[in-house]
C-alpha positions as CSV (number, residue, x, y, z in Angstrom):
1,M,-26.5,-58.9,29.3
2,S,-29.8,-58.1,30.8
3,N,-32.6,-56.4,28.8
4,S,-32.4,-53.3,31.1
5,K,-28.7,-52.8,30.3
6,Q,-29.3,-53.2,26.6
7,H,-32.1,-50.6,26.7
8,A,-29.8,-48.2,28.6
9,I,-27.0,-48.6,26.1
10,L,-29.4,-48.2,23.1
11,L,-30.8,-45.1,24.8
12,A,-27.4,-43.6,25.3
13,L,-26.4,-44.2,21.7
14,S,-29.6,-42.7,20.4
15,L,-29.0,-39.6,22.5
16,L,-25.4,-39.3,21.3
17,L,-26.5,-39.6,17.7
18,L,-29.2,-36.9,18.2
19,T,-26.8,-34.6,19.9
20,S,-24.2,-35.0,17.1
21,S,-26.8,-34.5,14.4
22,A,-28.1,-31.3,16.1
23,F,-24.5,-29.9,16.5
24,A,-23.7,-30.6,12.9
25,S,-26.9,-29.0,11.8
26,T,-26.3,-25.9,13.9
27,T,-22.7,-25.6,12.6
28,M,-23.8,-25.8,9.0
29,E,-26.5,-23.2,9.6
30,K,-23.9,-20.8,11.1
31,R,-21.5,-21.3,8.2
32,K,-24.3,-20.7,5.8
33,H,-25.2,-17.4,7.3
34,S,-21.7,-16.3,8.3
35,S,-20.9,-13.2,6.2
36,P,-17.1,-13.8,6.0
37,S,-17.6,-17.1,4.1
38,R,-19.9,-15.6,1.5
39,Q,-18.1,-15.0,-1.7
40,L,-18.2,-11.4,-3.0
41,T,-20.4,-10.7,-6.0
42,R,-19.1,-8.9,-9.1
43,S,-21.0,-5.8,-8.1
44,E,-19.5,-5.8,-4.6
45,T,-16.0,-6.2,-6.1
46,K,-16.7,-3.3,-8.5
47,A,-17.9,-1.2,-5.5
48,A,-14.7,-2.0,-3.6
49,E,-12.6,-1.0,-6.6
50,Q,-14.5,2.2,-7.0
51,R,-14.1,3.1,-3.3
52,L,-10.3,2.3,-3.4
53,S,-10.0,4.5,-6.5
54,E,-11.9,7.4,-4.8
55,M,-9.5,7.3,-1.9
56,G,-6.4,7.4,-4.1
57,Y,-5.5,3.8,-4.3
58,S,-4.8,3.0,-8.0
59,T,-6.9,0.0,-9.1
60,G,-6.8,0.4,-12.9
61,R,-10.1,-0.2,-14.7
62,V,-13.1,-0.4,-12.3
63,D,-14.8,-3.4,-13.8
64,G,-15.4,-5.9,-10.9
65,S,-12.4,-8.0,-11.9
66,I,-9.3,-8.5,-9.7
67,D,-6.2,-8.1,-11.8
68,G,-2.6,-7.2,-10.9
69,T,-3.3,-3.4,-10.7
70,T,-6.3,-4.0,-8.4
71,R,-4.3,-6.3,-6.2
72,S,-1.5,-3.6,-6.0
73,G,-4.1,-1.0,-4.9
74,L,-5.5,-3.4,-2.3
75,I,-2.0,-4.1,-0.9
76,V,-1.3,-0.4,-0.4
77,F,-4.7,-0.1,1.3
78,Q,-3.7,-2.9,3.7
79,K,-0.3,-1.3,4.3
80,W,-1.9,2.1,5.1
81,E,-4.5,0.7,7.4
82,G,-2.1,-1.6,9.2
83,R,-3.9,-4.8,8.1
84,K,-2.3,-8.1,7.2
85,V,-0.9,-7.7,3.7
86,T,-2.4,-10.4,1.6
87,G,-3.5,-8.8,-1.7
88,R,-6.8,-10.8,-1.4
89,L,-10.2,-9.1,-1.5
90,T,-12.2,-11.1,1.2
91,R,-15.4,-10.0,2.7
92,D,-13.6,-8.7,5.7
93,E,-11.4,-6.5,3.4
94,F,-14.5,-5.4,1.5
95,E,-16.2,-4.2,4.7
96,A,-13.0,-2.5,5.8
97,I,-12.6,-0.7,2.4
98,M,-16.2,0.5,2.4
99,S,-15.9,2.0,5.9
100,A,-12.4,3.5,5.5
101,E,-11.6,7.1,5.2
102,A,-9.2,8.5,2.6
103,P,-5.5,8.9,3.7
104,Q,-4.4,12.3,4.7
105,P,-0.8,13.7,4.2
106,K,1.3,14.9,7.0
107,D,1.7,18.3,5.3
108,S,-1.1,20.0,3.4
109,G,-1.7,23.1,1.2
110,Y,0.9,22.5,-1.5
111,K,1.9,19.9,-4.1
112,H,4.5,17.4,-2.8
113,V,5.4,13.8,-2.3
114,E,5.5,11.9,1.0
115,V,7.2,8.6,1.7
116,N,6.0,6.9,4.9
117,V,8.8,4.5,5.7
118,D,6.9,2.7,8.4
119,R,3.9,1.9,6.2
120,Q,6.1,1.6,3.0
121,V,3.8,3.8,0.9
122,L,4.2,6.9,-1.2
123,L,1.6,9.7,-1.3
124,L,1.4,12.1,-4.2
125,T,-0.6,15.3,-3.5
126,D,-2.2,17.8,-5.9
127,N,-1.6,21.6,-5.8
128,E,-3.9,21.9,-2.7
129,G,-2.1,19.2,-0.8
130,K,-4.9,16.6,-1.2
131,V,-3.8,13.0,-1.8
132,Q,-4.0,12.3,-5.4
133,R,-2.3,8.9,-5.6
134,I,-0.9,6.3,-3.3
135,L,1.7,3.7,-4.2
136,P,3.5,0.8,-2.5
137,V,7.2,1.3,-2.1
138,S,10.3,-0.5,-0.9
139,T,12.9,1.7,0.9
140,G,16.3,1.0,2.3
141,S,16.7,-2.3,4.1
142,N,18.9,-0.8,6.9
143,K,21.4,-3.6,6.3
144,R,25.0,-3.4,5.3
145,Y,25.7,-4.5,1.7
146,H,28.9,-5.6,-0.2
147,E,28.0,-5.8,-3.9
148,K,29.8,-5.0,-7.1
149,R,33.0,-3.8,-5.3
150,M,30.8,-1.4,-3.3
151,S,29.8,-1.4,0.4
152,G,27.6,0.7,2.6
153,L,24.5,0.9,4.6
154,A,21.2,0.5,2.7
155,Y,19.5,3.4,4.3
156,T,16.8,5.8,3.0
157,P,17.4,9.2,4.6
158,R,14.6,11.0,6.5
159,G,13.9,14.6,6.1
160,R,12.8,17.1,3.4
161,F,14.3,17.1,-0.1
162,R,13.7,18.3,-3.6
163,I,13.8,16.5,-6.9
164,Y,17.0,17.8,-8.4
165,A,17.4,15.7,-11.5
166,K,15.4,13.2,-13.7
167,I,16.2,10.7,-16.4
168,S,13.8,9.4,-18.9
169,G,13.9,5.6,-19.4
170,W,16.5,3.3,-17.9
171,R,19.5,4.5,-16.0
172,K,22.5,2.2,-15.2
173,S,23.7,2.9,-11.6
174,P,26.6,1.3,-9.8
175,L,24.2,-1.0,-8.0
176,G,21.7,-1.7,-10.7
177,L,19.2,-0.4,-13.2
178,L,16.8,2.4,-12.4
179,Y,13.6,3.0,-14.4
180,Y,12.6,6.6,-14.9
181,P,14.5,7.8,-11.8
182,N,13.7,11.1,-10.0
183,Y,16.7,12.0,-7.9
184,F,16.2,13.6,-4.5
185,S,19.4,13.1,-2.5
186,D,23.0,12.1,-3.3
187,G,22.2,9.7,-6.1
188,L,19.1,8.2,-4.4
189,A,15.9,8.3,-6.5
190,I,12.3,7.4,-6.6
191,H,12.3,5.0,-9.5
192,G,10.5,2.0,-11.0
193,N,11.7,-1.5,-10.2
194,P,10.3,-4.9,-11.2
195,S,10.6,-5.9,-7.5
196,V,8.7,-3.9,-4.9
197,P,8.4,-6.3,-1.9
198,N,6.2,-5.5,1.1
199,L,9.3,-4.9,3.2
200,P,12.2,-2.4,2.9
201,E,14.8,-4.1,0.7
202,S,16.4,-1.5,-1.5
203,H,19.9,0.0,-1.2
204,G,18.4,3.3,-0.2
205,C,16.3,4.4,-3.2
206,V,12.5,4.5,-3.1
207,R,11.3,1.7,-5.4
208,I,7.8,2.0,-7.0
209,P,6.0,-0.4,-9.3
210,M,7.1,-0.3,-13.0
211,S,3.5,0.3,-14.0
212,S,3.4,3.6,-12.2
213,A,7.0,4.9,-12.9
214,I,6.3,6.9,-16.1
215,A,3.2,8.6,-14.6
216,I,5.1,9.6,-11.4
217,Y,8.0,10.8,-13.6
218,K,5.7,13.1,-15.4
219,Q,4.2,14.5,-12.1
220,L,7.5,15.2,-10.4
221,R,9.1,18.2,-12.0
222,V,12.5,19.3,-10.8
223,G,12.1,21.2,-7.6
224,T,9.2,19.1,-6.3
225,I,9.3,18.7,-2.5
226,V,9.8,15.2,-1.1
227,L,9.1,14.4,2.5
228,I,10.5,11.1,3.9
229,Y,9.6,10.2,7.5
230,D,8.9,7.5,10.0
231,N,7.1,7.5,13.4
232,E,10.0,9.2,15.0
233,S,10.9,11.8,12.4
234,F,9.0,14.3,10.4
235,V,10.0,17.7,9.1
236,S,7.4,20.0,7.5
237,A,8.3,21.9,4.3
238,K,5.5,24.5,4.4
239,D,8.1,27.2,4.7
240,W,9.7,26.0,1.5
241,A,6.3,25.9,-0.3
242,E,5.6,29.4,0.9
243,A,9.0,30.6,-0.4
244,D,8.2,29.0,-3.8
245,K,4.9,30.8,-4.0
246,Q,6.5,34.1,-3.3
247,K,9.2,33.5,-5.8
248,D,6.6,32.5,-8.5
249,A,4.6,35.7,-7.7
250,L,7.7,37.9,-8.2
251,S,8.5,36.1,-11.5
252,V,5.0,36.8,-12.8
253,K,5.4,40.6,-12.0
């Protein structure tokens, strides 16, 4: 091989090595300064918990530590915002939380419960209709079932209802155990369950986390209005709420 060819090959190899080195250096620099890859600090985690709590997403103690309750609150946030449900607090999620607005109910001006079937969340409002608490739920799977000598369609009815009965503790139903059930329609209830998946999987009841069941039970007195809806169906109950106010006013007189 001639000297000129050897020099050409050496030059080509040198240029290739230099290009590869520069590319690797640039890639490392980008990764170093890319915000999504930076791990959240404890103070940032605490700030995210605080903001979630302010918006109504239950996170438990605001201490900068991700536990099961915090993860549950994050999952509800992701459901409400239409984000991928992961339960992980990444930098992308942190930025989304810090720029998000608090959820608003469909109906306002009175205390009630809303179950958004599409988002699989429950909203509890205060006496003014402001969202007080948001929980993950699992509603009817819309599939037919054949269990324990019973069969039917696992469907959660849409519409407006009232809590008509409540039971403290465990209740054995034909299709399983219910924890602190609040009945709203023909044996269907909002109740605690150890399994609250991200998708609708119940027989028709509205499952909520066990950790929230007692608190919700205490909030939902008999007569509380429950609105259950999806993107195609919503019925306001403001007329019911107004009738309740008038009835209460007459009883005071």
